[in-house]
Backbone bond lengths (Angstrom), bond angles and torsions (degrees), N, CA, C in turn:
res aa  C-N    CA-C-N  psi(-1)  N-CA   C-N-CA  omega(-1)  CA-C   N-CA-C  phi
1 M - - - 1.491 - - 1.643 108.92 -
2 P 1.295 114.62 138.14 1.477 117.18 -179.00 1.576 111.52 -63.45
3 D 1.308 114.18 175.36 1.564 116.33 -178.08 1.469 112.89 -58.80
4 T 1.353 119.76 136.21 1.394 125.34 174.34 1.476 106.56 -126.95
5 N 1.355 113.42 166.69 1.514 120.33 177.78 1.491 108.02 -105.23
6 Q 1.311 119.30 132.81 1.438 123.07 -176.36 1.537 115.17 -57.67
7 D 1.379 116.15 -37.38 1.421 122.92 -173.93 1.536 115.59 -98.11
8 C 1.390 118.22 -7.79 1.373 120.46 -177.66 1.497 117.57 -73.66
9 L 1.325 118.57 126.15 1.437 120.98 -175.60 1.618 113.00 -54.36
10 F 1.277 119.37 -40.86 1.471 124.24 -178.52 1.520 110.00 -73.16
11 C 1.323 117.80 -35.42 1.467 123.58 176.41 1.557 105.28 -63.00
12 R 1.328 118.39 -44.00 1.413 122.04 -175.48 1.545 107.20 -68.36
13 I 1.195 121.43 -34.13 1.511 124.43 178.28 1.517 108.38 -70.01
14 I 1.370 119.94 -42.78 1.428 125.86 -179.44 1.578 105.60 -61.68
15 R 1.280 118.01 -41.62 1.485 121.85 -178.54 1.471 113.27 -74.97
16 G 1.333 120.20 -9.30 1.455 126.22 -179.61 1.533 109.98 84.07
17 E 1.247 125.27 13.32 1.442 127.20 -179.56 1.492 110.09 -77.85
18 I 1.331 120.53 -26.27 1.457 126.37 -179.45 1.517 106.28 -126.30
19 P 1.384 121.21 127.26 1.439 122.03 -176.07 1.515 110.46 -68.70
20 A 1.356 116.46 144.23 1.392 126.02 170.68 1.457 114.65 -141.59
21 K 1.217 122.58 155.32 1.525 120.18 175.02 1.504 107.91 -84.72
22 K 1.268 116.84 97.42 1.477 124.31 -178.04 1.498 108.93 -66.05
23 V 1.330 114.55 141.61 1.406 124.82 178.71 1.510 112.17 -115.98
24 Y 1.364 112.06 -34.91 1.486 116.50 -170.75 1.551 104.94 -162.91
25 E 1.359 116.95 146.13 1.432 121.75 174.51 1.540 109.56 -156.94
26 D 1.306 113.35 140.91 1.475 121.35 172.49 1.536 106.38 -147.97
27 E 1.321 116.66 -166.27 1.474 117.13 -170.43 1.563 109.91 -69.25
28 Q 1.234 118.83 -26.66 1.483 116.81 -174.76 1.624 112.59 -110.53
29 V 1.173 119.29 -15.07 1.510 125.61 -167.69 1.573 115.39 -132.83
30 F 1.240 112.72 137.51 1.532 120.31 173.11 1.542 107.91 -124.68
31 A 1.346 116.55 130.23 1.488 118.05 179.49 1.468 108.20 -127.57
32 F 1.338 115.82 140.54 1.440 121.14 -179.01 1.504 112.92 -147.32
33 E 1.284 120.43 162.45 1.436 124.01 -179.27 1.488 109.46 -68.82
34 D 1.330 117.13 137.87 1.448 120.82 172.16 1.542 112.45 -70.32
35 I 1.309 118.54 137.49 1.500 121.68 -176.45 1.524 112.43 -73.76
36 D 1.292 119.35 -16.03 1.438 124.29 176.99 1.556 105.87 -129.48
37 P 1.329 121.20 78.92 1.403 120.24 -172.85 1.465 112.33 -75.62
38 K 1.402 113.72 146.88 1.451 119.36 -177.77 1.609 109.63 -112.84
39 A 1.321 114.14 6.81 1.447 121.26 176.25 1.531 106.42 -157.78
40 P 1.385 120.44 159.92 1.455 122.59 171.39 1.490 117.56 -41.88
41 T 1.314 115.83 -41.56 1.427 125.58 174.84 1.538 103.73 -111.64
42 H 1.339 117.41 116.81 1.438 123.41 178.55 1.519 102.70 -143.36
43 V 1.288 119.85 91.24 1.457 121.45 -177.10 1.596 105.59 -116.85
44 L 1.363 117.82 144.73 1.370 125.92 174.13 1.563 107.26 -99.21
45 V 1.348 118.42 129.70 1.421 121.33 179.68 1.454 105.95 -114.02
46 V 1.312 124.96 116.99 1.416 132.60 -170.71 1.524 112.21 -118.15
47 P 1.350 116.47 131.42 1.444 114.79 171.71 1.543 110.28 -73.54
48 K 1.319 115.38 150.90 1.476 119.20 176.80 1.554 114.16 -73.25
49 K 1.276 111.84 -16.19 1.514 118.18 173.40 1.482 110.66 -87.02
50 H 1.329 122.44 127.99 1.475 126.42 179.56 1.522 108.93 -78.48
51 F 1.305 114.05 126.52 1.495 128.43 161.60 1.429 109.31 -152.05
52 A 1.270 116.73 143.11 1.507 121.97 -166.48 1.567 112.04 -65.03
53 G 1.246 119.67 -38.56 1.499 123.88 -178.32 1.481 117.17 -178.71
54 L 1.276 114.90 -172.54 1.565 115.77 -178.47 1.442 114.46 -63.35
55 K 1.407 117.74 -36.81 1.460 117.94 -179.69 1.467 113.26 -74.72
56 E 1.336 117.87 -11.15 1.530 118.23 173.53 1.480 112.07 -98.98
57 A 1.331 116.20 -4.38 1.445 119.60 -177.20 1.563 114.79 -67.79
58 R 1.263 122.03 153.70 1.404 125.47 -179.44 1.558 106.13 -117.68
59 A 1.312 114.34 171.62 1.489 119.63 -179.49 1.588 106.82 -58.28
60 E 1.236 121.53 -40.52 1.526 123.47 -177.23 1.528 110.67 -67.49
61 D 1.461 120.95 -12.00 1.335 120.39 176.17 1.496 117.70 -90.61
62 A 1.372 116.17 -2.34 1.419 123.13 -179.01 1.455 110.77 -52.72
63 E 1.299 121.19 -48.80 1.407 123.06 -176.61 1.510 111.70 -62.41
64 W 1.275 118.95 -36.05 1.466 122.33 172.88 1.581 114.33 -58.57
65 I 1.333 109.72 -47.65 1.437 116.58 176.44 1.502 113.57 -62.72
66 G 1.294 118.85 -43.78 1.483 126.72 176.25 1.462 112.26 -59.91
67 R 1.352 115.26 -38.42 1.505 120.22 -178.94 1.502 109.81 -67.27
68 C 1.360 114.17 -37.60 1.499 117.86 179.15 1.550 108.77 -60.07
69 H 1.301 113.99 -43.85 1.555 114.72 -177.51 1.462 111.28 -69.18
70 L 1.322 115.01 -39.10 1.537 118.68 177.71 1.538 107.79 -59.52
71 A 1.361 119.00 -45.80 1.465 120.05 177.34 1.469 108.24 -58.75
72 A 1.247 122.50 -44.10 1.459 125.30 -174.88 1.577 105.50 -60.24
73 A 1.282 120.12 -48.83 1.421 123.69 176.47 1.517 112.69 -57.68
74 H 1.233 117.28 -39.65 1.508 122.81 177.40 1.511 110.06 -62.48
75 I 1.312 117.86 -45.90 1.517 128.42 178.08 1.507 109.37 -60.94
76 A 1.402 118.13 -45.79 1.406 123.45 179.30 1.538 112.62 -61.38
77 R 1.353 116.93 -36.99 1.420 122.76 -179.98 1.526 104.88 -67.75
78 Q 1.331 115.82 -50.89 1.534 117.59 178.66 1.506 115.41 -53.01
79 R 1.342 116.07 -36.49 1.465 120.83 -178.54 1.500 115.16 -92.90
80 N 1.332 116.38 7.08 1.370 121.91 179.23 1.472 117.05 53.47
81 I 1.307 117.43 44.45 1.469 124.33 178.78 1.553 113.89 -117.28
82 E 1.375 110.62 22.32 1.470 112.56 -178.39 1.494 113.64 -68.83
83 N 1.206 122.62 -7.61 1.458 127.11 174.94 1.483 110.69 -64.59
84 G 1.322 117.24 -25.32 1.425 122.01 -177.09 1.520 112.96 177.65
85 Y 1.363 115.05 113.17 1.396 117.72 174.49 1.567 104.81 -152.25
86 R 1.331 110.38 168.66 1.527 111.71 179.84 1.565 107.46 -137.48
87 T 1.354 105.29 147.20 1.601 109.41 178.29 1.551 99.21 -117.52
88 V 1.346 113.34 138.53 1.484 120.79 -172.33 1.548 105.34 -136.23
89 L 1.354 109.12 134.74 1.593 118.73 170.37 1.540 104.71 -115.92
90 N 1.326 118.31 113.03 1.422 123.15 175.63 1.560 104.12 -85.64
91 V 1.291 113.05 133.66 1.525 119.09 -172.62 1.506 105.49 -122.06
92 G 1.253 117.42 106.09 1.501 122.68 177.59 1.518 111.83 84.32
93 P 1.404 111.96 163.46 1.419 118.75 -179.07 1.510 116.18 -62.80
94 G 1.340 115.50 -28.24 1.539 117.06 177.03 1.420 115.02 -69.00
95 A 1.302 115.89 -17.91 1.565 123.76 175.82 1.484 115.53 -97.64
96 G 1.368 115.02 -2.19 1.472 120.31 175.37 1.514 110.80 102.22
97 Q 1.341 119.81 2.89 1.482 118.69 175.73 1.485 111.24 -67.77
98 S 1.409 113.53 122.78 1.526 116.04 -177.09 1.524 107.76 -119.36
99 V 1.241 122.05 -19.07 1.451 125.14 171.00 1.499 110.81 -110.21
100 F 1.289 118.88 121.92 1.484 121.97 -172.87 1.453 110.82 -93.69
101 H 1.338 116.41 62.33 1.459 125.93 165.28 1.549 101.71 -137.23
102 L 1.280 113.85 121.72 1.539 116.33 -175.31 1.515 110.08 -49.59
103 H 1.296 115.34 134.49 1.479 123.25 176.76 1.401 111.91 -150.97
104 V 1.392 117.29 145.77 1.458 123.46 -174.34 1.640 100.25 -107.41
105 H 1.335 114.15 131.70 1.458 116.74 175.25 1.567 103.15 -96.57
106 L 1.294 114.37 132.16 1.490 125.60 171.32 1.535 106.20 -106.41
107 L 1.337 111.68 115.65 1.448 123.24 -176.40 1.519 107.82 -119.62
108 G 1.415 118.81 133.19 1.418 120.95 175.51 1.443 109.78 -177.39
109 G 1.297 113.63 -175.15 1.530 120.15 -176.99 1.488 113.87 87.91
110 R 1.339 116.28 8.47 1.562 123.98 174.54 1.407 107.09 -158.46
111 A 1.372 116.89 161.42 1.402 122.36 174.40 1.444 109.79 -60.14
112 L 1.361 116.72 133.74 1.490 124.60 175.75 1.483 113.06 -106.95
113 G 1.258 119.07 110.73 1.470 120.66 -178.87 1.549 113.03 -70.63
114 W 1.325 112.03 168.80 1.461 121.57 179.37 1.498 109.68 -139.33
115 P 1.249 125.41 132.82 1.516 124.34 -1.30 1.521 111.57 -72.21
116 P 1.307 112.40 155.12 1.504 114.23 -173.68 1.485 116.76 -75.33
117 G 1.293 116.36 -28.56 1.513 114.81 -170.14 1.495 111.15 -105.79
């Protein structure tokens, strides 16, 4: 398994130390249902490598970030929400990031207004 952080909530979920409703898993990505959903589909897609967020990411993390988005697209196809879904990366506390392990929110299953915030 790639590098994880001992104290990180999402790393602990990836390692199976904290239960989560798993939706998808492969070698690079773990996806699970959000415990406080904002849409009928609200899945968190997490890289198995720990880094705090997009602003902390390095060039070598680009594949991890891309894999998260590809996994989100796969889940959207499985859930038949391809007509309209959103992937969101909250960056920093001012944007609502509360767990500092990069994660992509997959939201869908209802109309999504614009602007979002």
